C-alpha positions as CSV (number, residue, x, y, z in Angstrom):
1,M,-22.1,119.0,-39.5
2,R,-19.5,121.6,-40.4
3,N,-16.8,118.9,-40.3
4,S,-18.9,116.6,-42.5
5,T,-19.5,119.3,-45.0
6,R,-15.8,120.0,-45.2
7,A,-15.1,116.4,-45.9
8,W,-17.6,116.2,-48.7
9,V,-16.2,119.5,-50.2
10,A,-12.7,118.1,-50.0
11,L,-13.6,114.7,-51.5
12,P,-13.9,115.8,-55.2
13,V,-10.6,117.6,-54.9
14,L,-8.9,114.5,-53.6
15,L,-10.6,112.3,-56.2
16,G,-9.5,114.7,-58.9
17,A,-5.9,114.6,-57.7
18,F,-6.1,110.8,-57.6
19,F,-7.4,110.5,-61.1
20,F,-4.9,113.1,-62.4
21,T,-2.0,111.2,-60.8
22,S,-3.3,107.9,-62.1
23,M,-3.6,109.2,-65.6
24,C,0.0,110.5,-65.5
25,V,1.2,107.1,-64.3
26,R,-0.7,105.4,-67.1
27,A,0.5,107.9,-69.7
28,D,4.1,107.1,-68.8
29,G,3.4,103.4,-68.6
30,P,3.7,101.1,-65.6
31,E,6.9,99.4,-66.8
32,P,10.3,101.1,-66.5
33,L,11.9,102.4,-69.7
34,T,14.5,99.8,-70.4
35,L,17.1,99.7,-73.2
36,S,15.9,96.2,-74.1
37,S,12.4,97.6,-74.8
38,F,14.1,99.5,-77.7
39,G,15.5,96.3,-79.1
40,A,19.0,96.4,-77.5
41,A,20.3,92.9,-76.9
42,G,22.9,93.7,-74.2
43,D,24.8,90.5,-74.8
44,D,28.2,92.1,-75.5
45,A,28.2,90.6,-79.0
46,T,25.3,92.2,-80.9
47,D,25.9,95.7,-82.3
48,D,23.4,97.7,-80.2
49,T,24.4,101.2,-81.5
50,T,21.1,101.8,-83.5
51,A,18.8,100.5,-80.7
52,L,20.6,102.6,-78.0
53,Q,20.5,105.7,-80.1
54,R,16.8,105.2,-80.7
55,A,16.3,104.9,-76.9
56,F,18.4,108.0,-76.2
57,S,16.4,110.1,-78.7
58,A,13.0,108.8,-77.5
59,A,13.7,109.1,-73.7
60,K,12.9,112.9,-73.5
61,G,14.4,113.1,-70.0
62,R,13.0,109.9,-68.7
63,C,15.4,107.5,-67.1
64,L,16.8,104.6,-69.1
65,D,17.7,101.4,-67.3
66,G,20.3,99.1,-68.9
67,E,19.4,96.3,-66.4
68,G,23.0,95.6,-65.7
69,R,23.8,94.3,-69.2
70,K,26.8,95.1,-71.4
71,Y,26.0,96.7,-74.8
72,R,28.5,96.7,-77.7
73,V,28.5,100.0,-79.6
74,R,30.4,101.4,-82.5
75,G,31.0,105.2,-82.7
76,T,29.3,108.0,-80.8
77,L,26.0,107.8,-78.9
78,R,24.4,111.2,-78.6
79,A,21.9,112.6,-76.1
80,S,20.9,116.2,-76.6
81,E,18.1,116.7,-74.0
82,D,17.8,116.1,-70.3
83,F,19.3,112.6,-69.9
84,C,19.3,109.8,-67.3
85,L,21.0,106.4,-67.6
86,V,21.4,103.7,-65.0
87,N,22.7,100.2,-64.6
88,T,24.4,100.2,-68.0
89,R,27.8,99.0,-69.4
90,L,28.9,100.2,-72.8
91,R,31.8,98.6,-74.8
92,Q,33.3,100.6,-77.6
93,D,34.1,98.7,-80.8
94,V,35.1,101.4,-83.2
95,A,36.6,100.0,-86.4
96,K,40.4,100.1,-86.6
97,F,41.9,102.4,-89.2
98,D,45.3,101.8,-90.8
99,T,47.1,105.2,-90.6
100,R,50.4,103.8,-92.0
101,Q,49.5,104.9,-95.5
102,W,49.4,108.5,-94.3
103,I,52.4,108.4,-92.0
104,R,55.7,107.8,-93.7
105,G,58.3,110.4,-92.8
106,T,60.5,111.0,-89.8
107,C,59.6,114.0,-87.5
108,P,62.3,116.3,-86.1
109,V,62.2,117.4,-82.5
110,E,60.0,120.5,-82.1
111,R,60.0,122.7,-79.0
112,D,57.1,125.1,-79.8
113,P,53.9,123.4,-78.5
114,A,51.7,125.5,-80.9
115,R,53.5,124.6,-84.1
116,A,52.4,121.9,-86.5
117,I,55.3,120.9,-88.8
118,S,55.5,118.7,-91.9
119,C,57.2,115.3,-91.4
120,G,57.1,114.4,-95.1
121,D,53.7,112.7,-94.9
122,P,51.3,112.6,-97.9
123,A,48.4,115.1,-97.8
124,M,44.9,113.7,-97.7
125,P,42.2,114.4,-100.3
126,G,39.6,117.1,-99.5
127,D,37.3,114.5,-97.9
128,L,38.6,112.4,-95.1
129,P,39.2,108.7,-95.9
130,R,36.3,106.6,-95.0
131,G,36.4,105.5,-91.3
132,L,39.1,108.0,-90.2
133,S,36.7,110.5,-88.6
134,E,35.1,107.7,-86.4
135,Y,38.6,106.4,-85.6
136,L,39.8,109.8,-84.4
137,F,36.7,111.6,-83.0
138,T,34.5,109.0,-81.2
139,R,33.0,110.0,-77.9
140,T,31.3,106.8,-76.7
141,L,28.7,108.8,-74.7
142,L,28.3,112.4,-75.8
143,I,25.7,114.3,-73.7
144,R,25.3,117.9,-74.9
145,P,22.4,120.0,-76.1
146,E,22.3,121.2,-79.7
147,A,23.8,124.6,-80.4
148,A,21.8,127.6,-79.0
149,H,19.6,125.2,-76.9
150,P,19.4,125.8,-73.2
151,P,21.6,123.7,-70.8
152,I,20.4,120.3,-69.8
153,S,20.3,118.1,-66.7
154,V,22.4,114.9,-66.7
155,T,22.2,111.8,-64.3
156,L,24.3,108.7,-64.6
157,R,24.2,106.0,-62.0
158,K,26.1,102.7,-62.2
159,V,27.3,103.3,-65.7
160,A,30.6,101.8,-67.0
161,I,32.3,102.7,-70.3
162,D,35.0,100.6,-71.9
163,R,36.7,102.7,-74.6
164,G,38.0,99.6,-76.5
165,D,41.4,97.9,-77.0
166,D,43.2,100.2,-79.5
167,P,45.5,102.7,-77.7
168,A,46.3,104.4,-81.0
169,S,42.7,105.4,-81.6
170,G,41.3,108.8,-80.8
171,A,42.6,112.3,-80.9
172,R,44.0,114.4,-78.0
173,S,41.2,117.0,-77.9
174,D,38.4,115.3,-79.6
175,A,37.7,111.8,-78.2
176,A,36.3,110.6,-74.9
177,G,34.6,107.8,-73.0
178,I,32.1,110.3,-71.6
179,W,31.8,113.9,-72.8
180,I,29.3,116.1,-70.9
181,G,28.8,119.7,-72.1
182,N,26.6,122.7,-71.4
183,A,24.8,121.2,-68.4
184,R,22.9,123.1,-65.7
185,K,23.1,120.1,-63.3
186,V,25.2,116.9,-63.3
187,E,24.9,113.9,-61.0
188,L,27.2,111.0,-61.5
189,D,27.3,108.1,-59.0
190,D,29.4,105.0,-59.4
191,V,30.6,105.8,-62.9
192,E,33.5,103.8,-64.4
193,V,35.7,104.5,-67.5
194,T,38.5,102.3,-68.7
195,G,40.0,101.2,-72.0
196,A,42.4,102.4,-74.6
197,G,42.7,105.6,-76.8
198,K,43.7,109.2,-76.8
199,G,41.5,112.0,-75.5
200,F,39.6,111.9,-72.2
201,G,38.2,109.3,-69.9
202,L,35.6,111.8,-68.7
203,M,35.2,115.4,-70.0
204,L,33.1,118.0,-68.2
205,V,32.9,121.3,-70.0
206,D,30.6,124.3,-69.4
207,A,28.9,122.5,-66.6
208,A,27.4,123.8,-63.3
209,N,26.2,122.2,-60.1
210,V,28.2,119.0,-60.6
211,T,28.2,116.2,-58.0
212,V,30.4,113.2,-58.8
213,R,30.5,110.3,-56.3
214,R,32.8,107.3,-56.4
215,L,34.1,107.9,-59.9
216,W,36.6,105.2,-61.0
217,L,38.9,105.8,-64.0
218,H,41.4,103.0,-64.5
219,D,43.8,101.5,-67.0
220,L,43.4,104.1,-69.7
221,T,46.3,103.8,-72.2
222,W,47.3,105.7,-75.4
223,A,49.9,105.0,-78.1
224,P,51.2,106.8,-81.2
225,Y,49.4,106.2,-84.5
226,A,50.5,103.2,-86.5
227,G,53.4,104.3,-88.7
228,D,54.7,106.9,-86.2
229,A,57.8,106.1,-84.2
230,P,57.0,103.6,-81.4
231,L,57.8,104.6,-77.9
232,A,60.9,103.4,-76.2
233,I,62.3,104.8,-72.9
234,D,65.8,105.4,-74.1
235,R,64.8,107.2,-77.3
236,V,62.2,109.4,-75.6
237,R,64.5,110.3,-72.8
238,A,67.2,111.3,-75.3
239,Q,64.8,113.5,-77.2
240,G,63.3,114.9,-74.1
241,W,60.3,113.8,-72.0
242,N,58.5,117.0,-72.9
243,T,59.8,117.5,-76.5
244,A,59.7,114.1,-78.2
245,P,57.9,114.5,-81.6
246,I,54.6,112.8,-82.2
247,R,52.0,112.8,-85.0
248,E,48.7,114.5,-84.5
249,F,45.9,114.9,-87.1
250,R,45.0,118.4,-88.3
251,E,42.2,119.4,-90.6
252,A,42.8,122.0,-93.2
253,G,42.8,125.5,-91.7
254,R,43.7,124.5,-88.2
255,Q,47.1,125.8,-86.8
256,G,48.1,127.0,-90.2
257,V,48.0,123.7,-92.1
258,S,46.7,123.9,-95.6
259,A,45.5,120.3,-96.1
260,N,44.1,117.4,-94.1
261,G,46.7,115.1,-92.7
262,F,49.0,114.1,-89.9
263,H,51.6,116.6,-88.7
264,G,54.5,116.6,-86.3
265,M,54.0,118.2,-82.9
266,R,55.9,118.6,-79.7
267,V,54.3,116.0,-77.5
268,Q,51.7,117.2,-75.1
269,E,49.3,115.2,-72.9
270,Q,47.7,112.8,-75.3
271,L,45.3,111.5,-72.6
272,T,43.6,113.0,-69.5
273,C,41.6,110.7,-67.3
274,L,39.3,113.4,-66.0
275,M,39.1,116.9,-67.4
276,I,37.0,119.8,-66.0
277,V,36.8,123.0,-68.1
278,N,34.8,126.2,-67.7
279,S,32.7,124.6,-64.9
280,H,31.4,125.9,-61.6
281,T,30.3,124.5,-58.3
282,V,31.8,121.0,-58.7
283,L,32.1,118.3,-56.0
284,L,34.3,115.3,-56.6
285,D,33.7,112.9,-53.7
286,R,36.2,110.0,-53.5
287,P,37.3,109.9,-57.2
288,R,39.8,107.2,-58.0
289,V,42.3,107.2,-60.8
290,D,44.3,104.0,-61.3
291,G,46.6,104.4,-64.3
292,C,46.7,106.9,-67.1
293,R,49.6,105.6,-69.3
294,A,51.4,105.4,-72.6
295,R,52.3,102.2,-74.3
296,F,56.1,101.8,-74.5
297,A,58.1,98.9,-75.7
298,E,59.1,98.3,-72.0
299,G,55.4,98.3,-70.9
300,D,52.8,100.9,-70.1
301,I,54.3,103.9,-68.2
302,P,52.6,107.1,-66.8
303,W,53.9,109.5,-69.6
304,Q,51.9,112.4,-71.0
305,A,48.7,111.2,-69.5
306,D,47.2,113.3,-66.6
307,G,45.0,112.1,-63.8
308,I,42.7,114.9,-62.9
309,A,42.9,118.3,-64.7
310,V,41.0,121.6,-64.1
311,G,41.3,124.4,-66.5
312,Q,40.1,127.7,-68.1
313,S,37.5,129.7,-66.2
314,S,36.3,127.4,-63.4
315,S,35.3,128.1,-59.8
316,H,34.2,126.6,-56.5
317,I,35.9,123.2,-57.1
318,R,35.9,120.6,-54.3
319,I,38.0,117.4,-54.7
320,M,37.5,115.3,-51.6
321,R,39.6,112.2,-50.8
322,P,40.9,111.6,-54.3
323,V,43.2,108.6,-54.9
324,V,45.4,109.0,-57.9
325,N,48.0,106.5,-59.0
326,D,50.3,106.1,-62.0
327,T,49.9,109.3,-64.0
328,W,52.0,112.0,-65.7
329,E,50.7,114.6,-63.3
330,G,48.3,113.6,-60.5
331,I,46.2,116.7,-60.2
332,D,46.9,119.5,-62.7
333,V,45.1,122.9,-62.3
334,V,46.0,125.6,-64.8
335,G,43.7,128.6,-65.1
336,G,43.0,130.5,-68.3
337,G,40.5,133.1,-69.3
338,S,39.2,134.6,-66.0
339,G,41.1,131.8,-64.2
340,V,40.3,129.1,-61.7
341,S,39.2,130.3,-58.2
342,D,38.3,128.7,-54.9
343,L,39.8,125.2,-55.2
344,L,40.0,122.8,-52.3
345,I,41.7,119.4,-52.4
346,T,41.5,117.5,-49.2
347,G,42.5,114.0,-48.1
348,A,44.3,113.3,-51.3
349,Q,46.6,110.2,-51.8
350,I,48.7,110.7,-54.9
351,T,51.4,108.2,-55.9
352,N,53.8,107.7,-58.9
353,S,53.5,111.0,-60.8
354,F,56.0,111.2,-63.6
355,G,56.2,115.0,-63.2
356,Y,54.3,116.6,-60.4
357,G,51.9,115.2,-57.8
358,V,50.0,118.5,-57.7
359,K,50.5,121.3,-60.2
360,W,49.0,124.8,-59.7
361,G,49.7,127.4,-62.5
362,Y,48.9,130.7,-64.1
363,S,45.6,132.4,-63.3
364,L,44.7,130.7,-60.1
365,Q,43.3,132.1,-56.9
366,D,42.8,130.6,-53.4
367,P,43.8,127.0,-54.0
368,T,44.2,124.9,-50.9
369,L,45.7,121.4,-50.4
370,V,45.1,119.9,-46.9
371,D,45.5,116.6,-45.1
372,S,47.1,114.9,-48.1
373,A,50.0,112.6,-48.9
374,I,52.1,112.6,-52.1
375,S,54.6,109.8,-52.9
376,Q,57.0,109.3,-55.8
377,S,56.9,112.4,-57.9
378,G,59.6,112.8,-60.6
379,L,60.1,116.6,-60.5
380,A,58.3,117.8,-57.4
381,G,55.5,116.8,-55.0
382,V,53.8,120.2,-55.5
383,V,54.7,122.9,-58.0
384,I,53.2,126.4,-57.8
385,Y,54.1,128.7,-60.7
386,G,53.0,131.9,-62.5
387,P,50.5,134.3,-61.1
388,V,49.0,132.1,-58.4
389,K,47.6,134.0,-55.4
390,R,47.0,132.9,-51.9
391,A,48.0,129.2,-52.3
392,N,47.8,127.2,-49.1
393,L,49.3,123.9,-48.2
394,S,48.4,122.5,-44.7
395,N,49.3,119.1,-43.2
396,V,50.8,117.7,-46.4
397,R,53.4,114.8,-46.4
398,I,55.6,114.3,-49.4
399,D,58.1,111.4,-49.9
400,G,60.1,109.6,-52.5
401,V,60.9,112.8,-54.4
402,G,62.7,112.2,-57.8
403,S,61.9,108.6,-58.2
404,V,59.1,107.1,-60.5
405,R,58.2,103.6,-61.4
406,L,58.7,103.1,-65.1
407,G,57.7,99.6,-66.2
408,R,59.2,97.2,-63.7
409,S,61.9,99.4,-62.2
410,L,62.1,102.5,-60.0
411,Q,64.0,105.2,-61.9
412,R,65.1,108.9,-61.7
413,P,63.8,110.3,-65.0
414,W,64.7,113.9,-64.5
415,Q,67.9,115.8,-63.7
416,Q,66.4,119.2,-62.8
417,E,64.3,120.4,-59.8
418,R,63.4,117.2,-57.7
419,A,61.9,119.2,-54.8
420,G,59.3,118.5,-52.3
421,V,57.7,121.9,-52.9
422,L,58.7,124.1,-55.9
423,V,57.6,127.7,-56.2
424,E,58.7,129.4,-59.5
425,P,57.8,132.2,-62.0
426,G,55.9,131.6,-65.2
427,S,57.6,129.3,-67.6
428,S,57.6,131.4,-70.8
429,A,59.4,134.6,-71.7
430,A,56.2,136.5,-71.6
431,T,55.3,135.3,-68.1
432,R,58.7,135.1,-66.5
433,E,58.0,138.2,-64.3
434,L,54.8,136.7,-63.1
435,H,55.2,134.6,-60.0
436,P,53.1,133.3,-57.1
437,A,52.2,135.6,-54.2
438,M,51.2,134.9,-50.6
439,V,52.1,131.2,-50.5
440,S,51.3,129.6,-47.2
441,L,53.0,126.4,-45.9
442,S,51.9,124.9,-42.7
443,K,52.9,121.5,-41.4
444,V,54.5,120.4,-44.7
445,T,56.9,117.4,-44.3
446,V,59.2,116.2,-47.0
447,E,61.1,112.9,-46.8
448,G,63.3,112.8,-49.8
449,G,64.4,109.2,-50.3
450,G,67.7,109.7,-52.0
451,N,67.0,111.6,-55.2
452,C,65.6,114.8,-53.5
453,R,67.6,117.9,-53.9
454,F,65.4,120.4,-52.1
455,G,62.8,120.1,-49.5
456,L,61.6,123.6,-50.5
457,L,62.9,125.4,-53.6
458,N,61.7,129.0,-54.1
459,L,62.8,130.5,-57.4
460,T,60.8,133.7,-57.1
461,P,61.7,137.0,-55.4
462,E,58.6,136.6,-53.3
463,R,59.1,135.7,-49.6
464,L,56.7,133.0,-48.6
465,F,53.8,134.4,-46.5
466,R,54.2,131.5,-44.0
467,D,56.9,128.9,-43.9
468,D,56.6,125.8,-41.8
469,I,58.4,122.9,-43.6
470,K,60.4,120.0,-42.3
471,A,62.7,118.2,-44.8
472,S,64.9,115.1,-44.4
473,G,66.6,112.9,-47.0
474,C,67.2,115.9,-49.4
475,E,70.5,117.6,-50.2
476,H,69.1,120.9,-49.0
477,A,66.2,121.5,-46.6
478,R,65.3,124.7,-48.5
479,Q,66.7,127.2,-50.9
480,D,65.5,130.7,-51.8
481,T,66.5,133.0,-54.6
482,L,66.9,135.7,-51.9
483,T,69.6,133.8,-50.1
484,R,71.6,132.3,-53.0
């Protein structure tokens, strides 16, 4: 009797839970929330921008399913609340803008990276010409809460972005395929970004608890704006791979410029395939980068276009089994602010880096590279410079130092360094006395390949904490400042 009574007492509770659950299901609707239900065609021909933006604004955190279709969009799609998107392909079709009317002069070589100089170009009116803002500042998928709103959660699964076919579009710091900011949790699975334009393939900024699995960034290409000097290997080599002049757009009031317009700059990375800034607890599992390049007359080459970059104040970064091919620098980690700490790169395969396979610089603590292979790096397989503390390389193989494939040929682009591992002080006058401390090398093998000068080149007064390096095919197995 007691058991029967208990059953009857529990029944209303169970029925109530059933009806409550049923009501919740009915309130959400039995059908999945699809992009087509908002009027998007997904036929790669119809402009679906308005329909997709309507879906993004209405979703309120519910998952949107693109049903595997390809959606043509123009400009930036914005999500500012918790956001989930699956099974979707987006193709950017931003309108071309003819910059030649605003770019007419010849720029001199400028060695100061912070200086914007006049190249004799006409100043623009107070308001930007129609279409220029979209041409320069498009972020195909921008996921970020409104200012002063709390961080959001972001989920992307089986999402592909094609940035378009114009390598001169975009701006170095303001355009992207996917831009995710101020997120408390990020999960990306099987995300792909390709296409042309300056800026970023994927930007993660102010994000925490990030898990990225099987990211594929490939065939991203940039070019100078129309009217600027086209790229040619002999000209850029003569001007300097790091100092060739290039136009960048500046709004009035930025970097001391008084009017909107294009200004001459010392070239800096115009494209970064993956950028991580001010982010914490990040796992990149099997990311793949196949080509971050600039468009030269001789073909697309990996110049001023980084593969994976981590910067500013970031911590607890795990990069597991990355494959990085054909980039300016394969994995570039340079701390600022409070610095980058607790970085682990394991199982990396990095090939054809114009400058460095792996670069660690400035405010960086406890970086580790383990069980990795680096092939064909123009300046050095690994460079460690500035106030880097407790860097560790273990079971790392480096070969083909000093040679990079440019177009169809293997060339030696640089005259300096060309070392398997390079340890040096800060690069500016203000940081020249700052140098790495407690660098540990264990089971590091360098096979030079003809253009290698040093297996290990240590340009600091610091003795390496541990030194276990084997070098062959280089002019010198190792060289230290203390012994020269």
